[in-house]
C-alpha positions in Angstrom: 0.1 -0.2 -0.2 1.3 3.8 -0.6 1.1 6.1 1.7 -2.0 8.3 2.0 -2.0 11.9 1.9 -4.8 13.5 4.2 -7.0 14.7 1.5 -10.4 13.6 1.0 -13.6 15.3 -0.2 -16.9 14.8 1.2 -20.2 15.8 -1.4 -22.5 15.6 1.9 -20.2 18.0 3.5 -19.8 20.6 1.0 -23.4 21.0 0.2 -24.1 21.3 4.0 -26.3 17.9 4.5 -24.4 16.9 7.4 -24.6 20.2 9.1 -28.3 20.2 8.2 -28.9 17.0 9.7 -27.3 18.1 12.8 -29.4 21.2 13.2 -32.6 18.9 12.6 -31.5 16.7 15.3 -30.7 18.9 17.9 -34.0 20.6 17.3 -36.1 18.0 17.9 -34.0 15.9 20.2 -33.9 12.9 18.6 -30.5 11.5 16.8 -31.3 10.7 13.3 -28.8 7.9 13.3 -29.3 4.2 13.9 -27.0 4.1 17.0 -27.9 7.0 18.4 -31.4 6.4 18.5 -30.7 3.1 20.1 -28.1 4.7 22.7 -31.2 7.3 23.4 -33.5 4.7 24.0 -31.3 2.3 26.1 -30.4 5.4 28.5 -34.1 6.3 28.9 -35.1 2.5 29.8 -32.1 2.5 32.0 -33.2 5.7 33.5 -37.2 4.5 33.7 -35.8 1.4 36.1 -33.8 3.5 38.0 -30.1 1.9 36.6 -28.3 4.7 35.9 
């Protein structure tokens, strides 16, 4: 393998999709990623049963 030079490009990042998703997620209080939703649900369940 050759050396990778830290140059990368993301179309979503350039178009502002990532920032828009982040703003929406913070506004509604629910993560838009699957793992984020699972973590939020798990934490809610733990708090419900007083385990956290």
